N, C-alpha and C positions, 0 to 999 in steps of 0.2 A: 335161526331155529328150528325145529324139525318136529313138525306137528303131528308126526306121528309117533313119539318117545311118549310113551306114557307112565307115573310112578304105580306102580305094582304092588313091591313088595310094602311099600311104607305108607301104602294107601289109606290103612287106618288111622294113619295122624294127620292125614289133611282134614281141614276144617269143611262143615256141612253147608257153608252159607259164605255172604259175602260180606264187606266191609256196608256199613251205615248210608254212605254217600254217593251209592251207584245201585245200578238194576240189574238186573239180567233176564235175557227169554234165550231160551234154547228149542230149535224146532229139528226137525230130519228133513232130510235133503228133498219130501214132498212139499216143504214150507207148512206141515202141521206141529204146532205147540207142544213138545214135549216134555216141556219143566222152565224152570224160572225162578226167580226170588219173590217170597212171597210179601214184600214190598211194594211191588208193583200196583197192586189194586190201589196204591195212594193216587194212582191216574187214571185205572180202570174202575167203570161203575160196576163192578160185580168182585167178589171173593177168586185170587186168581185159580182157585183150585177148579172154578167151573169154565175157565179159559183154556184147559189142558183140552187137547184133540182140534183147538179152533185152528181156521187158517191163518199163517203172518199176514198177509196182505189183506184180509179183511179186519184185521187189529189194530195195522198200521193205517189201511186208509181213514178207519174211523177214529184213528187219534194224533196221526201225525200226517195228514192228508200230502200237508207241504211239503212234504221228504221221500213219500213212496216211489218217486221213478229213480232219485240217487240212492235209495237205499237197495233198490232193486237190480241196479248197476253194480254196486258194491257186491253185491251177494253172490250174482252169477259171477264174478270177478275172483273171488276166493272160491268158487265151485271150480272153475278154470285151472287155479294154481293154487295147490292143499297149501303150501307154503306162502302166500301171502297175506298179511292183515292189511285192512281197509279203515283209516280214519278220517271223521269228519266231524263235524258239529251240528248240535240238534237242541231248540228248546223244549222242555218240557213245565209246563206252567211258569213261564217266563223265566225261568232256569234255565242258564248253558251247560249244555252237558257234550262230553267228547263221546260220540259212539265207535265201538271198537268193534270190527266184525271178524271171523274169522273162521276155520272149519277146524274140527278135531273129530278123528271116530265117527266121520260121516253124520257129523252133526253141526248145525251153524249156531253161532254164540254170535249175539249183539249183546254187545257189554254196553251198559251207560252210566257213564264216571261223572261227576258234578264239578265244574270249572269251578275253582275257587278265586275267591281275589288275593293276590299275592304279596304275604304282608314284609315278602325281602325284592327291592328292585332291581335288586343282581340276576343279571341272567348271563351266564357263559358266551364271552365271545373267544371264537376261537383262532383268531388270528392272536390275541394275546396268550389265550391258552399253547400254543405252538412255543411263543418267544419264552412263555415261564417255564415250559420243559425244558428248552436247548438252554437255558440261561441255570437251569437247576443239575446240570450232568450231575450222577452221582447222586441225588437226592431227590429221585423222581418222588417217593412214594410221601415224603416229608412236605412237600410243594403241593403234593395231590390235596393233601389233606386239609390243608390251609387255604388252600383256595376253594373247594369244596366248601369248609367251613363259612367263607365270604359270602356266596351265590347261592347258598340252600339255606342256612340261616339253622341248621342244625347244631346241637349241643356239643356233640364228640363224634369225632369222624374216627376208625379206626382200620388198617391194614392189615388183615390175619395172613399168616403165609404158613402153607401144610410143608411141614419137614420132617425129618426122619420118624419112621415108626407111626405115620399118621398124625404125630400129635401138632401143634399148632404155634405159631410165635407172632406176637404184637410187633412189628416192623415198623411201624409210624403210626404216629397220634396228632389228632389236633383235640384239645378242650376247651369251651368255651361258658362254659358252667362249672364254678366250681364245687358243686353238689356230687357233681359225676367224681368217680374214681379212675385215677391215671392208669395204665398197666403197661406203659411201655416198658418192650425188653422182657415181659413176663410170656409162661408158655402155658397153651391148655391140653391135658392130656387127650388122646385117641378117644372120644366119647362118642356116644348114638347121638348127640346133638347135632355132632356136626355132618356124622354120616348121613345121618338124614337132611339136613341142608346140603351136601352134596347132590344125593339123589333128585331133589326136586330143583335145585338149582341146573342140573343137567337140561331139563324139559324148559324151565323161563330163567334166563340169564338175572333178572333181579325180580325180587319180592317187593313190595311197600305194603306197610301197617298204616294208618294214620295213627289211628287210637288203639291202642293192644288190650286195654282192659273197656273198649269198647262194646256193645251190641253185635251180637251175627245175628242178618238178617237169613232165614232158613233158605232152604232150594226145595222147595216143592215141585215132585216129579212123576209122570206115569211112572208106574212100577216098574211096565217093562224093559223102564232104560236105565241106568247108570252113569248121570250126567258126570264127567272127569273136569275139576274144576284146576287142576293143576298151570294150564296158560292163563287164568284168568287173572287179569292186573289188581281187579276192584276181591279178590279171595281174603279172606279173613285169616290170620294168620293159625296154624295148628294150635291145640291148645299146650302142648307140650314146649313150641315154641312160646307162647304168651307166658309160659308161667315160668319160663330160663329169663326173659328177657324182664320181666316185670321184677323177678329179683335182684335182677342188677341194675335196678332203680330206671327202665327204661320204658317208654309210654307208645314213643313213636319209632320206628325202624325202615332204612333202607337199606337193603344188600344187593351189591352186585357183584357177582361173580366175576373172577379174574382168569382168562383162561391163556396161555402161551403154551403155541405148537401143539394147538387142538388135546392139551390138558389141562384140569383143574389147578392151577398155581396156587388160590388164594380168595379171599375175600375183600369186601373193602363195606364197612357198617356205617353207614350214618345214625345217628340216634339222638333221639331226645330226651328230656325230663318228662317233659308235656307231650300231649298232641300236638303234632305239625303234621299242617294240611300245606299239600305240595302238588301244583297240579301237573299234571301228565306228561305236557310239552315240555316242562321243565324236568322231571324226572328222565324223560328220554333224552334231554341235553345233558344231563348229567352223566348217565351213563355211557354216551356217547366221547363226552373229554374222560372218564374213565378209561377208555376202553383206546385214547387216541395215549392215556401215561401208561398201559400195558404195552402198547407198539413201542413206544419209546422206552421202554426198559429192557423188551425185549430185544431191542435193538441193540441197547447197550451191551447186554449178556452177551451177543452176537460178538459183538466189537470185542470184547472182552476175550472172549474165545478164540478169537482171531490172532488178537495180539501175543496172546500166552503161545497160541499154535508156532504163530513164527517167531517167538521168543524161543522155543522150543528149537526149530527149525536152524535159527543160528548159529545153538551150542550146537547139533549134531552135524555142522559143518566145520565148528572148530575141531570136535573129536576125529574127522573123517582126515582134517588136515593133518592132527598130531598123529593119527594111526599110519598116514601114509609116509609122513617124512620121519617119524619114529621107527618104523614097521617094531613097534613095541607096545602091546597093546598095557601092561601094568605101568609103563612112562607113561605113556598116552593119558589113561586114566588119573594117576595122579597130580600131571602137571593140572588137570581139570580137579581137583577133588573141590575147591571153593564152590566150583559152579554146580558138583554132581549135590552139594550140600544144600547149596540151594536153590536148585528146583524140585529135590525133595522134602523142603524145610525140613531139616533134618538140625540136629545138633551139632553128628558127631557122625564120624563113618568108617567102614576097614573094609579094605580091599584085599583077598585072597583068592592068587593065582597060582596054581603050581605050587601049591609046599607053601609058597611067602604070601605074607602078611606084612599090609602098608596102613597102617592106622593113620588117622586124621583127627585131632581135635578130642582122646578118648585115650586114657591107659586103660588096657585089657592085655589078657597073658593069650597066648598062639593057642594053648589048652583049649583055653574056655571058648574060644571062638569057634576051634572045631568040633567043641560038644555042642555050639548054639547051632551050628550046621546040621551036623548030624539030625538031631531034635527036627529039625524043619525038613529036611528030608525024609523023617519017620512022621511028621505028621500032616505035613499039606502034596499033595500031589500036583498042585500049580509050581510052576516055574518062576512065580512071585508070591509075596510075603507080606501081609503090612497085619500089624495088630496095637493099638494103642495101650493095652492092657496085658504085654506080654511077660513082664515080669512078677506080676501079679499071680500068672496062671504059674507060670514055667520057674519062678527064681530060685525058690525053696529045692527044685529037683534040679536046678546050674549051681546052685550055690552063690548066686549074685543078688544082692540086695538093692535097693531103687538109688542109692547114690549115685552110681552111674547114670544110668539110663532106667526107661520104665515100658516106653514104647519102640515096637521094630518093626522095619522093615527090608526087602530084602530082595534077590533077583540071582538064580543060579545059572548060568549059560554051561551046557555041557559039548567042549569042542576040540580041537587038535589042544589048546589053551584053557583047562579048568578054571574058570571064572564066579566069584561069590561076589555080591557086594551087599553091604549090609548098612544100614541107617538107623540111626538112634535118637531120644526123643526123650526128654527129660522130662519129669512129672510136673504137671500142672495142677494145678486142684480148680476144682468148678464148683461154684452154687449156681442150682436155678430156683427161679419163682417160679412157683405153679398157682393160676387161679383156680382150678379145684384140684380135688383129691387123683393124685397119679397113682390110681388103687394097682393097673398092670404093671407098673415099678415098679412101685412100694412090696408087691407080691412075691417079685423077684428072688429078695433076701438078701442081694449082694453084699459082701461083708467090707466092701470098700465105700458103700452108702448110706448115710445117714438123712433119715426127715423129720422133719419140725413143724407141727402144726402153729400156726401164727394165727390169732387175735383177728379178727375183723367184724365191722358191723354186720355183711350181708354176704361177702366172699367167703372160700371157704379158699386159705392160701397153706400153702405148704413149702415150705423152704429143704432144699437140695440139696446137698455137702457131698461130692466127691473126691477120693481121694487113689492117689496111687495109681493113675492113668496118664496118657500125654492127650496132649491133642490130637484125635481123629483124625487118621492119614484122609485126605480128601480126593477127590474125581480127577483132580487135576498131578497130583501127587503120583498118583497111582498111575495114570496117563504116560507121567514122565517115567517112571519103571517100566511100562512095557517097552514104552520105544525105545530104552538105552536096551534091552535084551536084543529087540529087532537089529537096533543099530548093529550091534558087539556082532552078533552072526552074521549079519549081512554082511559086515568090514572083512569077516574072516575070511567068508564063502567069494569075497571078489576081489581080497588081498592077491589070488597067484594070477586072478586076470589082469590087475594094476598093472604084476610084476612082465606078466609078457608083454602088456600095453607098454609097459617102458624101453623093455628090452629092444621092442621095435621102433621104437622112438630114437632110444640111444644109435640104434643100427641107422636107422635116416636120417640122421645127423652126422652119422662117420659119412657114412655115403656122401653127405652136402661138404662135409671138411675135405674128403678125395676131391671131391669137384673145386671147391674154392682153393687147394693148392695148386689144384693145375692152373687152374684161372688166373691166381693171383701172378704164381712164377710168369706165367707167359704176359702179364698187364704188366708186370712190371719192367719186363726185358728192357723197354723203352726208354721209359723213365730213369731206368739204372744206366742203363749205357749214353745217353745222353748227360748223364751226373758226372760216369766215369769219365766222359771225354774230355766234357768241359774243366773239370779238373786237372788232369793232364795237362791240358793246352796250359792253361793256368800256370801249372808249376815247370811243366819246360820254357814257358815263354815270358818270363817275367817283364819284359820289356815290350811286349803288344801292344799294338795300338788302342786305347782309351775305347774308340766304339767298338772293336772286336771283343775286348774287357766284356764292355756290360753286354754285348751279348751273350757271350759265354754264360753270363751272371745270370742274365734274365732265364736263361736255359734251365741254368740249375733251381733257380728257384719257380720254374712253370715243371719240373717235374715231380720236385718237392707237394706242391701243391694237389702235381695226380696221386699222387701215394698218399697225402692225407686225406683226399676225400675219398680214395678206398676205403683208406681203412676205416674214415669215418661212414662212410654205407655201411662195412660190414659191421659195426658197431651196433647201426640203427637197426639192422637185421635181426641181430640178438636181441637187442631190446623190445622189440617189438612183438618176440616170441614168449617175451616169459612176465611181462609188466600187465600188473592189477591194474585196470582201472577205475574211474569212478565216473559215472554218466551223468549228463547235464546237460541245460542247454549252452548252446555254441553258437557269436554271434559273430558271422564270418567276415560279417562288414569293419569287425575294427582291425584285421590283420590281412585282410586279402591287396589291400594296395602296397602295402611294406614287403609280402610276399613277391608281389609283379615288379617294385622297385630293384626289390635287390637283386632279384633275375635279370632284370634289363641291365644292372652294373655290371653281375658277374659273367656273361653273356655278349656283352658290348651291343647290346640289343635295345638302346635309349630311344633308336628312330621309328619302334615299333609302333603300330598303333593299335592300342590296349580300350575296349569298350565293355562296359557293365549296362546289365540287365536289372531286372528286381535281383537282391540277393538277401536270401530272405535265413534265418538263424536256422540250426540245426540241432540234433539230441546226439551226444557223443561225449568224446573225450577231450578235452581242447586241447594235451598238447600231441596228441597224433592229429587230430582233425587238422592243426594246422601241419602236421608233418603229411599228410596227405596230400592238402592244397599245394604244398611247399615242393613236393615230386612233382606233383601234375602241371602246375604253371612253369617250374625250371624246364621240364621237356618240353609245354607248348613253346616258351618264348625259344630256348635252345635250337629247335627242330624248323624254328620258322625263320631265325635272329638273319640267316646266310641269302635270304631273297630279297627280293627288290623291294617289296611292298610289305612284308608282315603284318600280321593280323591277329588279335586273338581277342575273345568275345566268351566274356562271363554272363550268365544267366541263369536263374531259376525259378519254380514255380511247383505250386502243390498238384503232385499228381496223384489221385484216389487217396489210399493211405501212406505213401509219400512226400518228401520234400526231393525233386529233381533236380539235381546241378548240371549242367552242361559248360563243356570249358570246351571250344571250338580254335583251332590255327591254321593256317594256311600252308604249313611246311611241309618237310620230304614226302609226310606218310609213312605209310606200312603196308607193306605185301599182302597179298590177301592169303596166301600161302603162311603167311608166319602170323598171322594174328592170333593160332591157335597155342603159341608158345610163348607170347611175350609176357608171361606172369612166370617164367622159368627163372629161378636162380642164376645168375651172371651171362644170363644168354643177351648179345647185343647182337642188332637186326643188321641184316646185308648192306642197308643204305646208310648206317650210321659210322662206317668208318671214319671218315672226316672229322666226326665229335668227340670230342671228352665223353669220357663213362665207364662205370664201371661194371652194368649190367644187373644191379640191383636196384633201382629205380624200380621197377614197377612191380617188384619180386615183393619189394616193402609195401607198394600201395595195395598190393593182393591181401597181405595178410593183415593188414587195418582194417580195408573191405568185411574181410571177415568176422575179425574181433567187435567191430560194431556191427555187426549182423544187418549188415546193408547190401545191395547188389550195385555193381560196375557193368556196363557195356561200351566197348571201342567201338565209333564206327571211323573206318578210314579208305584212304584209296591212295594209292603213290604217286606222287609229285603233287597231289593238289592239297594235301593236309587230314588231319586227322581230330576227329570229334567227342568227347570221353561224354557217358553219361554216368553220374552219380544216384545212385536213390537211397535215399536215408529215411530209416523210418519216422514216421510223425507222429509224433507223442499228443497232440494237440484232442 
């Protein structure tokens, strides 16, 4: 609440007094009484007019000696902070009162409000409120109405939302009195009464009238001053508001402004047919509960927006993929024509690119589309267009009736390929119920609207029937159309860059293939020579001894396995480069011991001592995390297997925002000068000549590390062993 905000333009509509269940004293900053309610003479011993100019502390000392010190402290508190309000409880003639003290325009207000006996025992419990709002996701306002009815005892609760053109819509309602009218789903026109309500609630978020037709207690003031009651809780409702509510069958009202992102979104009206007294603290609790509902509703709307934008981004990715794969804008759009209609909430569409037309779910001639495009270019300077009354405005000119469509939206993109996309919506008949005469709308005299007056005992009911239009294009659809245009332009601009990038990648791959050809031809010489020699001996010496025959066969088998391993490594190398991964928690302890066992058998290292520390789960894609550990474990076992006492140790821990894994062995190690090239494709280290391998293992590891967005560090000393550090991003 801003104590410096005043109502000026509408000040004439403010009440000149307060409600009968309270008192009001107003002083200047020198503590001289300059105004107050005339009923204060009920506890003063003289006419209130004679008290003007007296010192506040003298009056309080005479009539409230028990509270002078605490009131003095509260007054100085609000003087030090103009936005402060201090609430305390005092007694006047044996009755308990709330005393509200605040500062406004350099005047000090002391507002006394009588404490009533609560006829409704229910009081808001905020832990219950929180559960209630969570349970009623998507139905916040109806749940709020029902709960307010229960705890307040008001007969009728309404949620009023401002919609297009300043009009209002009743979006939720709870009624506990059959004599009061229900108008859920009905509209209010933009009337002066709501403009006034907006102005008043900008100053004070809630207003309360216990008895609208009750007496107004007049304010008596020094002529030099003009007290402002805009922030006085017990101020009487203005005459214009009183007449309006009494006409609606309401004699008690609590209205609360609903603000979202700093803007007035609507109101909650709590109303009763008879006078309804609710204590200040309970009203404050109701206001707090309503603010919780506002916050939850705003959160739901933001979540909806986020989901919507995420959905649009997913579509954008689909379209980008199609544009890259097909290198054809028309074909890419046609493949996604259903999605294009879905996000624009259209019934049909036409894509027109470089003189070629592609229609989806509509029968329309190319010449007619060209006429529509020409019309849009002449009528609209923007590159996008949306009108739910397009045929009503231009149908006769274009010789198109409402049978095929009535609403149209479109975008135009001028580039190497001239592209226009049009979306169409069919006719939808609308009927709207107004609870006051929509004078401004009726005055427009639109040919497609008919208004009829409906008889009602006290409400001014009007029924509006609208034909010849479609559902209006909403903000979401317009956003999608704009984003689609940006995406098409971006894709066109980036396409040449993508081609250059792809050409570079092709060049890199060709160089890698040349490398591969040289390396494979070299690595295949030994196993092929062994196969060739063994085969020749078997053919030339059919009578050779069984021991020698078995040795030749084993040589052949071993050579085939070397070739097979080389080919499998090359296959894995290519797979890691192209595969799309699904990221999820991976529990390493489920497969690590199996990898170790297979590696020990393969490299005849059953005697190796393998130990485990903590084995934590990591975040990645299970198949390539398995492949990562398989390559690194295989290296650790292989290059330590020929030692006298081979040892391998696995451990993991949380380190900052990572899960760090270490794989340590006491194998042959890596020379310091070779550490910088260990991830090169087909690179074999100088001391690895006596060990089988293709030189692709650590290259595959590096590609996996890059794809998973992790880090790898290798520490090694020649002849003493190697320690691998893997840093996985920790998602907790």
